[in-house]
N, C-alpha and C positions, 0 to 999 in steps of 0.2 A: 207224980203226975203221970197220967195215962199216955201210952205211946201215941194214940190217935191225936191227942192234943199237942204233944211235942211236934209231931210231923206237921200238923196244921199251923202251928206257930212258926215253923221254919218256912213254910210256903208263904205266909203272910208277910215275911220280911222282904220278899221280892214281888215285883209286879210284872205282869205280862209285858207291859210297855217298856220294861227294862231290857228286854231281849231284842237284839238286832234281827233283821230279816223280816220276811213276810209274816203276816198274821191275819187272823180273822177279824174284819172290821167290827162285826157285832160284838165280839168278845172284848175288844179294846174299848168300845163304847160302853159296855156293861161295867168294865173296870172303872171308868170315869164316873159313871152313874153311882156306883156303890161307894166310891171313895173310902172313907174310914168306917162306914156303917157296918154293923154286924148282920150277917145273913145266917139263916138256919141251914144246916147241911142239906136237908131233903128238899129245900126250895129249888135246888138244881135239877130235880127230877122233872118239874113242870116248867121251869124257865130255861129254854134252850140256850139263850145267850149266856146265862150264868153257868150252865152245864159246859158249854163250849169254852168259856173262860177258864174254868177249873181244869178241864181236860187239857187245854193248850198249855197251861202252866205246868201241868204234870208231864207233858211231852218235853218241855224245855228243861225242867229241873230234875225230873226223875226218869227221863227217856222212856216214856210210855209208848208202846208200839208192839210190833211193827205196823206200818200203814195197812198192809194187806197180808195178814198171816198166811193166807192160802198161796201166796206167791213165793215159792221156795227160793227162786233165783233172786228176785227183787228184795227179799228180806234177809238174804244170806249175811250181809255185812252187819245188820242189826244183831243177829244171833251170835255172830263171831265176837262182836264187841261185848255183848252180855256175858258170854262165856269167859272172856278175858277178865272182865270185872269180877266175876265170881270165882275165878281160878278153877274152871271146870271145862268140860267138853260142851260143844254146841248141842249135842244130843241131850245132855243133862240139863243144860240151861232151858231147852225147849219144854222140859217137864214142869217148869215153874211158871204157870200161867195164871191169869186173873181167875179163871174158873176154879182153881184150887188154892187161891190166896185166902188167908184168914180174914181179910178186910172186904172180901167180895160178898155183898149182901144180896141174897136171892130169897129172902123171906117172902112168902106168898103175898103179904100186903104191899111190900115194896115192888114186886113184879107187877101187881095189879096197877099201882100208881104209874109205873113206867109205861105199861101198855096203854093206859088211858091217856097219858101225856102225848104219846106218839100219835094216837088217833085211830082211825078206822082199821088199819092194818097192824095195830100195835101188838096184838098177841102173836101174829106171825113173825113180825120183825124181832120181837124180844126173844122168841124161841129160836129162830134161825141164827141170830147173832149171839145167842147164849148171853143175853144181857143181865147185868146185875148193877148194883150201886156200890161204888168204892167209898167205904167208910173212912178211909184215910184222906182222900183228896176230893170227895164230894162231887162225883160226876157219874153218869151212866157209863158203864164200862163193858167192853166186849170180852167175853170169856177166853177167846183165843189169844188175846194180847197179854202183855206183862209190863212191869216197870221195876225200877231199882229198889223200890220199897217192899217188894213181894215178901210175904211171910207165910209159912206153912199153916195148915190147919183149916183150910176153907173148903168149900164156901160156907157162908152163914146161911142156914136153911130154916132154923127154928128161932 
């Protein structure tokens, strides 16, 4: 079984609504709408609610973040926790980002779909945020962030 499918199966065991605390109403609505239906991974590129649902699950289950990677002070605890989990230094943990993850898809056709889905400023936003598509968790992903499922070898460009 491929690693991508194993990770996806694990995510499907839990629902966003299983988590306490605040959440995005549109993502919770999408979760109800989908129910047990199968969705295609790249549907999340064009469906903002599905994208947000998948991203929020990844935040809850795989600690995707930090919220604002440019805010050193505000993201300090996030990186300290990540370093502790990987038994390394904060500086080393910060080297493992979505931008160099083996599941970070930045193939030209995927980037074009992302840009189109965003709209008029899609090319600027995709470039500035260094967006790609997470092939593990099926959402548009910012290159400066990371999660607990990070693997070396990325990004996917061809």
